[in-house]
C-alpha positions in Angstrom: 1.6 -10.1 -0.5 3.0 -13.2 1.1 5.7 -11.3 3.1 5.1 -9.5 6.3 5.4 -5.7 6.3 8.7 -6.0 8.1 10.1 -8.2 5.3 9.2 -5.8 2.5 10.9 -2.6 1.4 8.8 0.5 1.0 9.4 0.3 -2.8 8.2 -3.3 -3.0 5.2 -2.6 -0.8 4.1 0.4 -2.9 4.7 -1.5 -6.2 2.6 -4.5 -4.9 -0.3 -2.3 -3.7 -0.3 -0.1 -6.8 -0.2 -3.1 -9.1 -3.1 -4.7 -7.2 -5.1 -1.4 -7.4 -4.5 -1.2 -11.1 -5.7 -4.8 -11.6 -8.8 -4.0 -9.5 -9.5 -0.9 -11.6 -9.9 -3.1 -14.7 -12.9 -4.7 -13.1 -14.6 -1.3 -12.6 -14.2 0.7 -15.8 -16.4 3.4 -14.5 -13.8 4.4 -11.9 -10.9 6.2 -13.5 -8.2 6.5 -10.9 -4.8 7.5 -12.1 -1.7 5.4 -11.5 -0.1 8.3 -9.7 -3.0 8.4 -7.3 -2.7 4.6 -6.7 1.0 5.1 -5.9 0.3 8.0 -3.6 -2.4 5.9 -1.8 0.0 3.0 -1.4 2.7 5.3 -0.1 0.3 6.8 2.4 -0.8 3.3 3.5 2.9 2.3 4.0 3.3 5.4 6.3 0.2 4.6 8.3 1.1 0.9 8.7 4.6 2.0 9.9 3.0 4.3 12.5 0.6 1.5 13.6 3.5 -1.0 14.0 5.4 1.5 16.0 2.5 2.1 18.3 2.0 -1.7 18.7 5.7 -2.1 19.7 5.7 0.8 22.2 4.9 -0.2 25.8 1.6 1.3 27.1 
């Protein structure tokens, strides 16, 4: 991920995260996460990062 979060669409971010999770899962065959769970986790991470960015931009 060379782009900042602001430069990425949600779809691109989720795709990138899920594809990296899938690649990482090949190095640990004992773990059997589903692709659907990887996508859900990436979507949740997107939402949490959006919330975090909004808090950072808000004045104290």
